[in-house]
N, C-alpha and C positions, 0 to 999 in steps of 0.2 A: 767685415768691411767689403764693399763692392769690389769686384775684380775687373771693373772696366775703367779705362782712363783714356779718353780722347782717341778712340780707335780709328776715326775717320781722318781725313787730311788735317794736318796740325792747325793751320790757321782757322779753318772753318770750325773745327771741334773746340778750339780754345775759346771761341766766341759763340758758344751754344746760345741760340736765341729763343726768346718767346716771340710773340708776334712783333715783327719789326715795324717801326714808324719812321718815315722819311721826311726830313725837313729840307728846304731849298734855300740857298743863299747865293746871290750874285751869280747864278748859273751853275753853282756847285750843289751837290747833295750830300747829306750825311745820314746814314741809316743807323738808327739807335736800336740796339739789341741788348737785352739783359744778359749778363753772363753769370755763371755759377761756379762755385768751387768744385773742381773735379775730385772724385774719389781716388784714393791710391790703390794700386793693384797688389799691395803688400801691407803688412802691419807696420806701425811706426818703429818697432824694434827690429824689423827684419834685416836692416842693413848694418846692424852692429857686427863687429866693433868698428867698422870704418866710419859710420855715422850713428851717433847715439839716438835711441828712441826719443829722448827728451828734446833733442834738437829737431828731429823730424816732426814731432808733434807741434812744437812752437812754429817751425818754419811753415808747415802746411796749414794748420788750423788758425794761426794768428796772422803771420806775415802775408801769406798768399790770400787769406780771406780779406785782409785790409785792402789789397789791390783790387779784388773783386768788388767789394762794397764801394770803394772810392771811384772806380771806373764807372759803375752804374750811376752814382750820384753826379759826377761831373759830365758824363755823357748826356744825362737827362737835362742838366742845366744848359749844356751846349745846344741841344736840340731846341730848347725853349728860346734861347737867344737867336738862333737861326730862324725860327718861326716868326720872330718879331723883326727880323732883318737888323738885329743889333750887332753890327760887324765888330765894334770895339770889344763887346763882351765875348763874342765868339772867339776872337783872336786871343783874348786873355785866358780863356778856359782851355784852349787847345793843348797847351803844354801839359796840363794836369791829366787830360784825357790820354795823351800820348804816354805819359809816365806810368800811370796806373794800368792802362791797357797793355803797355809793354811788359810791365811786371807780371800781369796775368798770363800773357802769351809765353814769356820766358820760363816762368815756373811750371806751366803746364807741360812744356817740352822737357824741363829738367826732371820732373818725376818719371817721365818715360825713359829718360837717359839712364835711370838707375834700376837695379834689380838685385834681389838677394842671390847669394851664390847658388842656392838651390834652384833658382830659376834662370841660371846662366850668367849672373852678374860676375864680372871679372874675367870672363872668357875673352880671348883675343879676337879682334875683327877677322872676318872671313869673307870669302867671295870677292866680288868686284871691288868693294871698298878696300879690302885688304891689299888687293893688287895695286890700287891707286895710292894707298899709303906707302907701299914699298917703292913705287915709282917716284913719288914726290919727296919722301923723307928718308928713304933707304931702310925703312923698317918701323915696326910698331914702337920699339923702345925709343927710337929717335923722335918720333912724333910726340910721345909722352914728354920728352925733354923740352921740345919746342912749346908745348902747351903749358908745362909747368913754369917755364921762363916767362911766357906771356902773362900767366896768372900772377906771378911774383911781381911783375911790373905794374899791376893794377894798384894805383895809389888810392886808398879809400874804398869805394864801392864800384862794382862792375862785374863783367862776365868775360870769359874767353870761349870762343866758339870755333869748332871745326866746321867750315862751310864749303859749299860747292859753288863755284862761279858758273852761272848759267850761260855766260858768253863763251868762256874758254873750255868749260867742262871739267876744269881742274879743281883741286881742293886747296884749302889754305886755312891758316889760323888768324882770326881777327879778334881784337879786344874791343869791348864796348864799355867804356868807363868815363867818368868825369875827366875832361881835358885830354882824352884820347882822340886820335884823328883817324878817320876812315879814308876810303879811296876818294881822290879828288880834293883832298884837304878840307873835307867837311867834318865837323865835329860829331862824334858818336857818344851819346850820353849813357849814363849807367843803367838805364832800363830800356834802352832802345832795342826793339826786337830786330832780328835779322830779316830784312825784307829787300825787295827789289832785285838787283842783279845777283845777290847771294842767297842761297838756301841753307838753312841750319841743318847740320847733321848731328852734332854733339855739343852741348853747352855745359860749362862748369861755373857754378855760382861762386863769385869771390866776395860777395857781401859778408860782413862779419857775422850776421845772424845765421849764416849757413854753417859756421864752424866754431864760433868763439867760446860757447859754453863748454865745449869738449877740448879744443886745441888751444884756446886762449891766443897768445901772441905767436904760437908756433904754426902759422898758417901753411908753411911749406910742408909740414907733416900731413895736413889735410889734403893738400894738392896731390900728394903721393898716395895717400890711403884711399882716396876716392876711386882710383882705378880698380880696386878690388870689387867694386859694386857697379861699375859702368856696364850698361846694357848695350853692347855693340850690335845686337840683333836689331834693335830699334834704329840705330844709326844706319845700318846697312839697308834697311827698308826705305828710309828717307833718301839715301843715295840713289837707290833704284828708281824711286818716284821722281827724283829731280832731273833725271836725264832726258 
């Protein structure tokens, strides 16, 4: 299996493009780009026992592939609607583009968030990010507690993210889930990517497909076990790039 996974900036790499085509609608433009399923930099079984090979194979080759396929389909339909200046159709299609595109971006980040123990998975954060974690939360163990509490609070499907605020420079934990609420009382849905004011550093998938085959209704065990394969080197690199 290829050992490359979205090595350039996350947003650009997550939407690797063939030749883009641009449609225009009411002074706005939408660039349509085909996206592809990224290869993993490790085998499906490499994260065991924290995450089983069966879950990784299904999660990557089936669930993530569905987001890729669906994004490409709906994005093409949206571009066609915009080319015809069909505003009603474009508005109706946008949520599906957002959902499946967000699923692709989030999962592309998620695979980078993980690494086998032989490749540094489970090692604690270092450098400037570790310093910021200590300053904000009082230490790594405290941060894990905050993240696990946030994940436990996700009802149904969603994500918990460690993010950097580009306005203040600080870090924080945010959940993106059905009926959760983000800054300014705006709803954040269960596949919304982290964009705008906040930059993603580390995300943990709380959708059932990420853990249920192995942990069933014991999702709190999954939230604790995943720290054994978290790739903090990737998070530290994102932290440095977000400054």
